[in-house]
N, C-alpha and C positions, 0 to 999 in steps of 0.2 A: 505435291501430286507426282505420283508415278509416270516417267516415261510413255506407258500405254496410254494413261489418262491423259497426257498433255497431246499425244498424238489423236486420241480420239477426239478431244475438243479442236484442234486442229482441223479436222476432217467435219467438224460440225460447223465450224465457222464457215468453212467453205461453202457446205451445204446451204447455210442459209444466205450467204451471198447470191447462189445462182437462185435459191427459192425466191429472195426479193425482188431479184432481175425478173425471174418468170412471171411474179405477180405483177409485175409494172406492165410488161410488154402484152400478159393476156388477159388482165384484171381479174385474174383467177385469185378468189379468198385465201387467207391463211389457212385455214382447217384442211381446204381441200390439198393444198399443197404441201402441206406435213403429212397428212395421207399418204399421198403420191409417193413423197419420199420414203418413207416408211414401210410403203409397199413393195415397193417399183427400183428403190436405188441403194437403198442400203443393205449392206451384206448381201450384196449380188459379185457376181464372178464376170468379168469383161474379158474377153478375150483368153481365157483361160488363166487369169489373174484373180486373187480374190484380193479388193480393197480393203485398205485398214478400216477398223471399225469405227463408226461415229458415237459419241456422245446423243443418243436419241432426244433424251430429255433436254440436254443444254441447248441443242438443233430447235426445238421446240421453243423453247424459253426465249431464244434470240427472235423467231421470227414473230410469234405474239408479242414480245414486248416491241419491236419496232412497229408494229401495227396501231397496239393500244397507245403508243405515245408517241407518234409518227409527227404529229404540230410539236411537240418539246424537240424532239428530236431533228429534225428540220431547222428548228429555230436556231440550235445550237449549232448544227453546221453552217448555216447560213451567215452568223455573227462572224465565222471565221473565214469567209469568203471575200475575195479582193473587193472594192467599191465598186456599184455595177453591175456586179457576176450574180445571177441568181441561178439558183440550185436545179431548176430546169434545163439551164445550160450546160450543166456537167454531163459527161458520159452516162449511161445508165448503169453501168460495171461499178464504176466509180462512186457513185450515188447510193447504191446497194451498199458497196464496203463501208462508204462513211455510215450510215444511217446504221448498221450493224455495230461497227466499231462505237462511235456515239450512244446508241443503249447501250453497249456494255459498259462503258467508261461510267454510264449516268447511273445505271441499274443493279448492278454486277460486281460491289466493292470488294468479293471474295476473290476477285483477278487482278495482281498488281499492274498498274497504270503500264508501266514499261512492257508488261507481257500483252496486252490489247494491243498498244501501237505497235509492238513489234511484228506481231501474228498478221494485223492488216496490212502492215507494208509489205511483209510476204507475200500476201493473198494479191497485193497489187503487182506486184514482180510477176506475178506469174499469169497475168493477165496481159501486162504493159512492159513494152522496152523503154519508153518515153520518161515522159519527167512525171508520167502519174503515180509511180511510187513515193518522189519525194513531196509531191502535192499531196498525197495521203496523211503522210507523215508531220507535215504541217500542219494541216487542218487538224488532226485526231490529237496532236500537243495542244494546240490551242483550245479544243473542245476541253481535252483531259484539264490543262488550266481554271477553266471557267465552272468544269461540275464536280473537281475533286478537289477542293482546296481544304 
């Protein structure tokens, strides 16, 4: 995949995490959030800077896929949590990152495992300075072992 294509997917992953977070805190539906991102967030200038373009189809697939497979995704993540930890106890942003990454690992075989894990760890680093990126790395590595045998 070309560098612009990779960058467009990276932007789509970030937007998907933001959309999943937004859906959780506002109870908005997937189609409404996908439409909002398409109409108001993608290809917009912010403070005289044009943001990198997103792969909007990939973004929509991630959001719709997490919603359509949420039971399976949450079970796969929960399997990799420490004993006595529930998914609900995890920070909502980390939960969105893990859900998107798990969906991609389980349902997007066109993307190499290392790329998926690296992309979501980098996303975690953009939101957190503490242990969260390492936690995301470990959890997604475990999920990958479970779903990509």
